[in-house]
FIMAR-683878 format. One record per atom (N, C-alpha, C): x, z, y. Coordinates in steps of 0.02 Angstrom, whole numbers, padded with zeros to 5 digits, always signed. Atoms other than C-alpha are relative to their C-alpha. Example, Ala and Ser with C-alpha at 12.3 -4.5 7.8 and 13.67 -1.06 7.14 Angstrom:
<rs>
+00045+00000-00059 +00615+00390-00225 +00045+00000+00060 -00042-00003-00059 +00684+00357-00053 -00039+00037+00055 
</rs>
This chain:
<rs>
-00036-00024+00059 -02744-01389+07634 +00054+00050+00020 -00057-00040-00018 -02599-01310+07729 -00018+00074+00007 +00019-00069-00010 -02694-01152+07777 -00011+00035-00066 +00015-00030+00064 -02758-01117+07603 +00063+00007-00042 -00061-00004+00038 -02589-01156+07526 +00044+00056+00025 -00040-00054-00028 -02500-01038+07644 -00030+00067-00019 +00032-00063+00020 -02628-00904+07603 +00020+00018-00071 -00018-00012+00069 -02595-00922+07418 +00073+00021-00005 -00072-00013+00003 -02407-00924+07446 +00017+00070+00026 -00020-00061-00034 -02397-00775+07563 -00036+00063-00025 +00039-00058+00019 -02533-00663+07493 -00002+00014-00075 +00008-00009+00072 -02532-00691+07305 +00065+00003-00038 -00064-00005+00034 -02347-00701+07264 +00042+00055+00032 -00040-00055-00026 -02248-00541+07283 +00058+00013-00048 -00061-00014+00039 -02094-00458+07207 -00012+00003-00075 +00011-00009+00072 -02175-00421+07040 -00010-00067-00036 +00008+00066+00030 -02204-00609+07012 +00065-00040+00002 -00064+00035-00005 -02022-00656+07047 +00035+00002-00068 -00031+00002+00067 -01947-00715+06881 +00069-00032+00002 -00066+00031-00005 -01793-00808+06944 +00024+00000+00072 -00034+00003-00065 -01673-00787+07090 +00073-00012-00016 -00066+00017+00024 -01511-00878+07057 +00029-00060+00036 -00035+00058-00026 -01380-00998+07120 +00037-00037-00055 -00033+00031+00057 -01319-01044+06946 -00043-00058-00026 +00037+00059+00019 -01369-01221+06898 -00032+00006-00069 +00026-00005+00069 -01388-01189+06711 -00057+00051-00004 +00051-00052+00002 -01488-01031+06740 -00064-00023+00033 +00059+00027-00035 -01605-01118+06862 -00036-00051-00044 +00031+00050+00044 -01634-01264+06743 -00036+00034-00057 +00031-00035+00056 -01669-01146+06598 -00064+00036+00020 +00058-00038-00022 -01788-01036+06696 -00058-00044+00021 +00053+00044-00023 -01886-01176+06779 -00028-00042-00058 +00024+00038+00058 -01895-01275+06616 -00048+00042-00042 +00040-00045+00041 -01967-01125+06526 -00068+00013+00032 +00062-00018-00034 -02098-01085+06657 -00042-00061+00019 +00036+00059-00026 -02143-01262+06713 +00000-00057-00049 -00005+00058+00042 -02079-01409+06614 +00074-00017-00010 -00070+00016+00012 -01914-01461+06531 +00024-00056+00047 -00025+00050-00047 -01805-01559+06654 +00075+00006+00008 -00070-00001-00021 -01631-01604+06713 +00001+00009+00076 -00006-00015-00072 -01571-01548+06885 +00069-00020+00023 -00064+00021-00028 -01435-01627+06991 +00002+00018+00074 -00009-00016-00071 -01366-01566+07158 +00018-00064+00038 -00017+00057-00043 -01351-01691+07302 +00047+00024+00055 -00049-00019-00050 -01198-01680+07412 +00057+00039-00030 -00059-00032+00028 -01021-01618+07380 -00003+00076+00004 -00001-00073-00011 -01046-01444+07450 -00069+00031-00010 +00068-00026+00011 -01225-01423+07394 +00001+00064-00041 +00006-00064+00036 -01273-01250+07336 -00073+00014-00015 +00067-00021+00018 -01424-01176+07251 -00013+00071+00023 +00023-00069-00013 -01522-01023+07305 -00073+00002-00022 +00067+00010+00027 -01672-01044+07192 -00038+00066-00007 +00045-00057+00011 -01821-00926+07187 -00064-00028-00031 +00060+00021+00036 -01964-00946+07063 -00045+00060-00012 +00052-00049+00015 -02122-00842+07061 -00047-00030-00052 +00042+00024+00055 -02232-00856+06907 -00059+00047-00009 +00061-00040+00007 -02412-00797+06895 -00043-00031-00056 +00040+00027+00055 -02491-00828+06722 -00073+00019+00009 +00072-00011-00008 -02681-00845+06726 -00034-00028-00062 +00028+00024+00062 -02741-00859+06548 +00036-00064-00021 -00031+00062+00024 -02709-01041+06494 +00035-00041+00054 -00033+00036-00054 -02646-01099+06665 +00051+00046+00034 -00045-00043-00038 -02514-01036+06786 +00007-00026+00071 -00018+00016-00069 -02480-01031+06972 +00073+00020+00009 -00071-00013-00010 -02299-01040+07025 +00019-00017+00072 -00028+00017-00065 -02201-01039+07187 +00075-00012-00010 -00069+00020+00014 -02033-01129+07185 +00034-00027+00062 -00043+00027-00053 -01896-01157+07312 +00071-00002-00028 -00067+00007+00027 -01728-01226+07258 +00054+00025+00048 -00049-00024-00049 -01638-01181+07419 +00061-00045+00006 -00054+00049-00006 -01529-01337+07406 -00029-00069-00014 +00023+00069+00012 -01546-01526+07402 +00011-00018-00073 -00006+00013+00072 -01583-01573+07222 -00042-00061-00020 +00040+00052+00032 -01649-01712+07112 -00022+00026-00068 +00028-00025+00063 -01764-01665+06969 -00025-00060-00040 +00023+00053+00045 -01791-01781+06821 -00027+00034-00063 +00030-00034+00058 -01914-01703+06698 +00003-00042-00064 +00002+00033+00064 -01917-01745+06514 -00072-00017-00018 +00066+00017+00026 -02066-01836+06438 -00010+00035-00067 +00013-00038+00061 -02149-01737+06300 -00073-00008-00020 +00069+00004+00025 -02303-01749+06190 -00040+00062+00021 +00034-00063-00019 -02341-01570+06240 +00008+00012+00075 -00010-00007-00071 -02318-01604+06426 -00060+00028+00036 +00054-00028-00039 -02426-01543+06567 -00005-00036+00067 +00009+00025-00068 -02494-01590+06737 +00026+00053+00048 -00024-00044-00052 -02410-01515+06889 -00031-00021+00066 +00030+00011-00066 -02512-01503+07048 +00044+00035+00051 -00045-00028-00051 -02395-01478+07196 -00036+00007+00066 +00028-00015-00065 -02459-01396+07354 +00056+00024+00045 -00058-00018-00041 -02318-01397+07483 -00016+00054+00051 +00006-00053-00050 -02293-01245+07593 +00041-00018+00062 -00041+00023-00056 -02149-01309+07701 +00055-00046-00026 -00052+00046+00020 -02009-01436+07701 -00028-00067-00023 +00022+00067+00022 -02015-01611+07626 +00036-00020-00064 -00028+00027+00062 -01981-01706+07466 -00029-00069-00011 +00028+00065+00019 -02008-01877+07390 -00008+00000-00076 +00015+00002+00071 -02093-01894+07222 -00011-00073-00022 +00012+00065+00030 -02087-02049+07113 -00028+00012-00070 +00032-00007+00066 -02204-02062+06964 -00020-00070-00022 +00012+00070+00018 -02203-02228+06872 +00020-00044+00059 -00014+00044-00057 -02215-02358+07011 -00024+00028+00066 +00027-00031-00061 -02298-02240+07136 +00052+00044+00034 -00046-00041-00039 -02202-02155+07276 -00040+00038+00051 +00037-00042-00048 -02262-02011+07385 +00049+00043+00039 -00037-00047-00042 -02183-01921+07533 -00041+00064+00003 +00036-00063+00009 -02229-01739+07507 +00018+00049+00055 -00008-00049-00054 -02251-01623+07656 -00063+00044+00001 +00060-00042-00003 -02373-01481+07697 -00061-00041+00019 +00060+00038-00011 -02548-01552+07688 -00003-00064-00040 -00003+00062+00039 -02493-01695+07575 +00031+00016-00068 -00024-00019+00066 -02479-01636+07396 -00002-00057-00050 -00001+00050+00053 -02464-01727+07231 -00026+00030-00065 +00013-00021+00068 -02520-01720+07051 +00037-00049-00046 -00043+00039+00044 -02394-01780+06923 -00021+00012-00072 +00020-00004+00069 -02446-01818+06746 +00058+00002-00049 -00052-00005+00051 -02350-01807+06582 +00017-00066-00034 -00004+00062+00038 -02358-01991+06533 +00056-00047+00021 -00048+00048-00027 -02232-02081+06643 +00063+00035+00025 -00061-00028-00027 -02054-02056+06700 -00010+00014+00074 +00003-00012-00071 -02036-01976+06869 +00063+00036+00025 -00059-00027-00033 -01905-01917+06991 -00022+00035+00064 +00017-00039-00059 -01916-01784+07125 +00064+00011+00040 -00055-00011-00046 -01795-01788+07272 -00022+00053+00050 +00025-00058-00036 -01813-01618+07353 +00052+00026+00049 -00044-00029-00050 -01738-01549+07513 +00004+00076-00009 -00012-00072+00011 -01668-01373+07517 -00054+00045+00028 +00051-00042-00032 -01805-01307+07632 -00069-00008-00032 +00065+00014+00030 -01945-01374+07521 -00025+00061-00039 +00033-00057+00032 -02061-01232+07468 -00067-00023-00025 +00060+00029+00030 -02206-01268+07351 -00036+00049-00046 +00041-00032+00050 -02349-01198+07252 -00012-00051-00055 +00010+00045+00057 -02363-01273+07077 -00053+00028-00046 +00052-00018+00048 -02520-01266+06974 +00014-00040-00064 -00014+00034+00063 -02481-01305+06792 -00062-00001-00044 +00059+00010+00042 -02621-01376+06684 +00021-00034-00065 -00017+00029+00065 -02609-01415+06499 -00028-00070-00007 +00019+00070+00007 -02614-01601+06462 -00062-00008-00044 +00055+00011+00047 -02731-01589+06314 -00065+00029+00026 +00061-00029-00028 -02853-01476+06405 -00030-00046+00053 +00025+00047-00050 -02865-01600+06549 -00035-00059-00034 +00029+00057+00036 -02899-01741+06426 -00066+00019-00033 +00061-00022+00034 -03029-01640+06331 -00057+00011+00050 +00052-00012-00051 -03122-01586+06489 -00025-00066+00027 +00021+00065-00024 -03123-01765+06551 -00046-00034-00050 +00042+00030+00052 -03193-01829+06386 -00068+00034-00002 +00062-00037+00000 -03323-01692+06393 -00045-00020+00058 +00039+00022-00058 -03377-01745+06567 -00033-00068-00012 +00025+00067+00014 -03401-01920+06501 -00047-00001-00060 +00043-00003+00059 -03500-01859+06351 +00032-00032-00061 -00037+00032+00055 -03365-01921+06232 +00038+00053-00040 -00040-00044+00042 -03275-01839+06087 +00073-00022-00003 -00067+00028+00003 -03120-01946+06112 +00038+00015+00064 -00042-00016-00057 -02987-01875+06226 +00051-00055+00011 -00047+00054-00017 -02884-02007+06316 +00041+00019+00061 -00042-00017-00057 -02743-02004+06445 -00037-00007+00066 +00031+00000-00067 -02799-01963+06622 +00055-00014+00051 -00050+00020-00049 -02701-02051+06759 -00028+00012+00070 +00020-00015-00069 -02727-01971+06930 +00042-00040+00048 -00041+00025-00055 -02672-02051+07092 +00053+00052+00016 -00055-00047-00013 -02504-01974+07136 -00013+00043+00061 +00012-00038-00062 -02549-01924+07314 -00066+00038-00005 +00058-00043+00007 -02670-01780+07314 -00045-00007+00060 +00049+00001-00054 -02828-01798+07416 -00009+00070+00027 +00019-00065-00027 -02886-01659+07529 -00050+00031-00049 +00043-00032+00049 -02961-01538+07404 -00058+00037+00034 +00056-00038-00028 -03134-01463+07436 +00018+00074+00004 -00014-00071-00010 -03134-01283+07496 -00010+00040-00064 +00015-00039+00060 -03210-01222+07333 +00057-00004-00050 -00055+00006+00047 -03058-01286+07237 +00052+00053+00015 -00048-00051-00018 -02944-01171+07334 -00028+00069-00016 +00030-00064+00018 -03067-01029+07307 +00007+00014-00075 -00010-00009+00072 -03055-01059+07121 +00071+00023-00015 -00069-00021+00010 -02866-01043+07130 +00010+00072+00022 -00006-00069-00024 -02879-00884+07233 -00034+00048-00049 +00036-00041+00048 -03007-00816+07110 +00040+00009-00063 -00040-00003+00061 -02896-00858+06962 +00058+00049+00009 -00056-00045-00013 -02747-00771+07040 -00023+00072+00007 +00026-00067-00008 -02853-00622+07087 -00018+00032-00067 +00020-00026+00065 -02922-00602+06912 +00060+00018-00043 -00058-00012+00042 -02750-00610+06834 +00032+00068+00013 -00030-00065-00016 -02700-00450+06922 -00053+00055+00003 +00056-00047-00005 -02869-00364+06907 -00016+00026-00070 +00005-00029+00066 -02878-00245+06760 -00065-00011-00036 +00065+00007+00032 -03065-00255+06728 -00011-00070-00029 +00010+00069+00024 -03055-00444+06705 +00029-00011-00069 -00030+00008+00066 -02949-00421+06549 -00051+00011-00055 +00052-00011+00050 -03108-00367+06461 -00041-00063-00011 +00038+00062+00006 -03174-00544+06483 +00049-00059-00008 -00049+00054+00008 -03038-00660+06411 -00031-00069+00000 +00033+00065+00001 -03165-00800+06388 -00007-00027+00071 +00008+00021-00069 -03183-00802+06577 +00058-00042+00024 -00058+00038-00021 -03005-00866+06598 -00004-00072-00024 +00005+00068+00027 -03037-01015+06484 -00053-00040+00037 +00053+00034-00037 -03200-01056+06573 +00021-00015+00072 -00025+00011-00068 -03114-01037+06741 +00048-00060+00001 -00044+00058+00006 -02981-01161+06684 -00041-00064-00001 +00042+00060+00004 -03119-01285+06642 -00030-00017+00068 +00028+00012-00066 -03197-01263+06814 +00052-00032+00046 -00053+00027-00042 -03029-01298+06899 +00014-00072-00019 -00014+00068+00023 -02993-01452+06792 -00058-00046+00017 +00059+00041-00014 -03171-01515+06812 -00004-00019+00073 +00004+00015-00071 -03166-01501+07001 +00054-00049+00021 -00054+00048-00015 -02999-01594+07004 -00019-00070-00024 +00021+00065+00027 -03069-01734+06895 -00052-00034+00044 +00053+00027-00043 -03218-01755+07011 +00027-00019+00068 -00023+00011-00069 -03121-01745+07175 +00059-00047+00007 -00062+00039-00006 -02955-01833+07139 -00008-00067-00037 +00007+00065+00033 -02958-02022+07103 +00042-00005-00063 -00035+00008+00064 -02911-02062+06924 -00031-00059-00037 +00024+00059+00036 -02939-02196+06793 -00070+00008-00029 +00069-00010+00023 -03107-02118+06745 -00048+00017+00056 +00042-00020-00057 -03175-02087+06921 -00066-00038+00001 +00061+00040-00002 -03299-02230+06912 -00050+00023-00052 +00045-00022+00054 -03371-02171+06746 -00028+00069+00014 +00023-00068-00014 -03379-01989+06802 -00052+00000+00055 +00045+00000-00058 -03466-02032+06966 -00063-00042-00012 +00057+00045+00011 -03587-02158+06889 -00065+00039-00005 +00066-00033+00001 -03765-02105+06923 -00046-00037-00048 +00047+00029+00048 -03890-02134+06785 -00072+00015+00018 +00067-00019-00020 -04041-02084+06887 -00010+00075-00006 +00013-00072+00001 -04111-01910+06917 -00026+00021-00068 +00022-00027+00064 -04137-01804+06763 -00075+00014+00002 +00071-00017+00003 -04319-01784+06706 -00010+00074+00013 +00014-00070-00017 -04401-01621+06760 +00007+00045-00061 -00007-00040+00060 -04405-01561+06580 +00073+00017-00013 -00071-00012+00010 -04215-01578+06572 +00027+00048+00053 -00019-00048-00052 -04197-01486+06737 -00019+00071-00022 +00021-00067+00024 -04297-01341+06663 +00044+00023-00058 -00044-00017+00055 -04189-01347+06507 +00067+00025+00027 -00063-00021-00030 -04035-01334+06616 -00007+00070+00032 +00012-00066-00030 -04110-01186+06710 -00001+00054-00054 +00003-00049+00055 -04147-01096+06546 +00070+00014-00028 -00068-00008+00027 -03970-01128+06484 +00043+00042+00046 -00040-00038-00047 -03892-01060+06642 -00022+00072+00004 +00024-00070+00002 -04002-00905+06637 +00029+00036-00061 -00026-00030+00062 -03946-00874+06458 +00075+00014+00004 -00073-00007-00006 -03763-00892+06510 +00019+00024+00070 -00011-00021-00069 -03775-00805+06677 +00064+00041+00008 -00061-00041-00003 -03628-00691+06634 +00063-00040-00012 -00058+00042+00015 -03514-00836+06589 +00019-00044+00060 -00022+00046-00052 -03408-00942+06705 -00014-00071-00024 +00022+00064+00028 -03508-01091+06644 +00011-00056+00052 -00011+00056-00045 -03461-01260+06718 -00061-00046-00002 +00056+00047-00002 -03585-01394+06770 +00007-00052-00056 -00010+00046+00056 -03506-01507+06640 -00029+00027-00065 +00030-00031+00059 -03556-01384+06504 -00075-00005+00001 +00072+00003-00007 -03733-01378+06570 -00026-00070-00013 +00021+00070+00008 -03747-01567+06580 +00005-00021-00073 -00008+00019+00071 -03679-01588+06403 -00054+00032-00043 +00052-00034+00039 -03802-01460+06334 -00067-00037+00006 +00064+00034-00012 -03945-01560+06410 +00004-00075-00015 -00007+00071+00014 -03876-01730+06360 -00003-00043+00062 +00004+00035-00064 -03855-01783+06542 +00069-00014+00027 -00061+00008-00039 -03721-01851+06655 -00001+00053+00056 -00004-00050-00054 -03659-01733+06791 -00041-00022+00060 +00037+00024-00058 -03732-01843+06929 -00075+00002-00012 +00071-00001+00017 -03899-01854+06840 -00027+00071+00007 +00021-00070-00006 -03909-01664+06829 -00006+00020+00073 +00001-00018-00071 -03866-01643+07013 -00059-00032+00036 +00056+00035-00032 -03993-01773+07066 -00067+00030-00019 +00062-00031+00022 -04129-01691+06962 -00014+00066+00035 +00008-00064-00035 -04099-01520+07039 -00018-00011+00074 +00014+00013-00070 -04098-01593+07214 -00073-00023+00009 +00068+00024-00005 -04264-01681+07182 -00051+00055-00012 +00050-00050+00019 -04355-01536+07099 +00006+00066+00038 -00010-00067-00029 -04277-01384+07184 +00030-00002+00070 -00029+00006-00067 -04197-01451+07343 +00067+00034+00008 -00066-00032-00002 -04028-01376+07298 +00042-00027-00057 -00045+00022+00054 -03879-01406+07185 -00002+00050-00057 -00002-00047+00056 -03860-01329+07011 +00044+00060+00013 -00046-00055-00012 -03712-01224+07067 -00029+00051+00049 +00030-00046-00047 -03805-01150+07216 -00059+00037-00031 +00056-00033+00034 -03958-01115+07109 +00026+00055-00046 -00028-00049+00046 -03851-01025+06980 +00029+00059+00037 -00028-00055-00040 -03762-00923+07113 -00056+00046+00024 +00056-00041-00023 -03930-00865+07181 -00028+00042-00057 +00024-00038+00057 -03985-00814+07007 +00046+00058-00016 -00049-00054+00014 -03826-00714+06981 -00004+00055+00053 +00007-00051-00052 -03844-00628+07149 -00062+00043-00010 +00061-00038+00013 -04022-00579+07107 +00009+00048-00058 -00012-00043+00058 -03964-00510+06939 +00042+00061+00020 -00042-00056-00023 -03827-00405+07020 -00041+00049+00042 +00041-00042-00044 -03949-00341+07151 -00047+00043-00041 +00048-00037+00041 -04076-00290+07019 +00035+00056-00040 -00036-00051+00039 -03945-00199+06914 +00023+00057+00044 -00023-00053-00045 -03872-00105+07062 -00057+00043+00024 +00057-00036-00027 -04043-00057+07126 -00030+00048-00051 +00032-00041+00052 -04099+00015+06959 +00048+00047-00036 -00050-00039+00037 -03937+00100+06904 +00003+00073+00024 -00009-00070-00016 -03912+00288+06898 +00066+00010+00036 -00062-00014-00036 -03780+00361+07014 +00059+00011-00048 -00060-00009+00041 -03606+00348+06938 +00000-00037-00066 +00005+00033+00065 -03665+00243+06791 +00032-00069-00001 -00029+00067-00005 -03597+00076+06853 +00045-00004+00061 -00041+00016-00058 -03467+00006+06971 -00017-00071+00022 +00018+00066-00026 -03502-00142+07084 +00043-00055-00031 -00046+00050+00028 -03348-00234+07020 -00019-00019-00072 +00019+00014+00069 -03401-00217+06838 -00063-00042-00004 +00063+00037+00002 -03576-00279+06873 +00011-00072+00023 -00014+00067-00024 -03510-00428+06972 +00033-00043-00054 -00034+00036+00053 -03393-00479+06831 -00047-00016-00058 +00047+00009+00056 -03529-00456+06700 -00053-00053+00016 +00049+00050-00019 -03641-00573+06799 +00032-00066+00020 -00032+00066-00008 -03514-00713+06809 +00036-00012+00065 -00037+00009-00063 -03432-00683+06979 +00073+00016-00013 -00071-00012+00011 -03243-00703+06968 +00039+00000+00066 -00031-00005-00066 -03204-00719+07155 -00035+00057+00036 +00036-00060-00022 -03246-00542+07209 -00009+00002+00076 +00008+00001-00073 -03215-00568+07395 -00057-00045+00020 +00055+00046-00015 -03331-00718+07398 -00067+00029-00023 +00061-00033+00024 -03458-00621+07295 -00028+00048+00052 +00023-00049-00049 -03467-00481+07423 -00030-00033+00062 +00025+00035-00059 -03490-00603+07567 -00067-00034-00015 +00063+00033+00019 -03626-00702+07475 -00056+00051-00010 +00050-00052+00012 -03716-00541+07425 -00028+00025+00067 +00023-00025-00064 -03723-00477+07603 -00040-00053+00037 +00036+00054-00032 -03779-00647+07665 -00071-00006-00027 +00066+00008+00032 -03924-00650+07540 -00045+00060+00011 +00042-00060-00001 -03981-00469+07549 +00008+00042+00063 -00006-00035-00064 -03922-00412+07720 +00038+00065-00003 -00038-00062+00006 -03816-00269+07655 +00052-00007-00056 -00053+00003+00049 -03662-00235+07550 -00025+00024-00068 +00020-00023+00067 -03674-00211+07360 +00003+00076-00006 -00007-00073+00004 -03613-00031+07379 -00059+00035+00033 +00057-00030-00034 -03756+00004+07499 -00062-00002-00044 +00057+00004+00046 -03884-00056+07372 +00007+00051-00055 -00012-00049+00052 -03806+00052+07238 -00013+00071+00025 +00010-00066-00028 -03813+00201+07354 -00073+00017+00012 +00072-00013-00012 -04000+00180+07382 -00030+00043-00055 +00027-00038+00057 -04040+00246+07208 +00023+00072+00005 -00027-00067-00006 -03926+00394+07240 -00037+00041+00052 +00034-00036-00054 -04015+00438+07401 -00072+00014-00017 
</rs>
């Protein structure tokens, strides 16, 4: 986790994302409450001083933030019906988080996810530097209900201590941050909402919570007819950042059932199959396009790729050459 977190911190947050740099207690509380979550802030120690810096990167319905208080503080957030989940990925320093009856020592490589339902207290050292992913409470509940095939959204209680996240989860965060600063992506606002669902869905699957057993329950491999239905649906939505949960719901399946069916019939996972279909679509478009009529970036976005660096690497791996080289073939 530490490497990926440092990458996000050092490469994706720059001067233009700095929204607060202050040593004034009231100003820091107001700024952090507005960008993250309403809270009270208390200094620890007689001569304690603040040197807070907050970077804020909005990404459609979610946000990535980098926060360092620069002084020993205690944070006591307010409980609210409109609260949110805060995923903390430490960059350096240490802190102790209390959420309900759970306690976690937070250092690089040992993050947390704090929900909006219980009281909590954060004791933070001055050197503590963190990345904060803010997720809307209701969206997390809705995505969870959707994974379970239910229309009823209920509170989701994650374990406080964050497990080691899969590499793809960090790639989703990098992709989200990249899209937020990429002009062409603004033409696809639906992509941000679908990307949010992918991030929430991956967190629900990977991080223990009160619905983990139900989400992971296998109902047997999907029938071949349902696998074909899923393939047709993904082809029809090849340009969308469609999540596996959406595909499973469309076919009336559990997520595990869908995955098992693809593995049995095709020897691969639904996500890898869809990625191959998208790569083939991009390749076909680039190969048949007139010189100057398309840009590689536009075609990639139109075919559902939102992590452009990963797209280029996957394309070269599949076809043995860069996308720009394929586009140049028609020109030559």
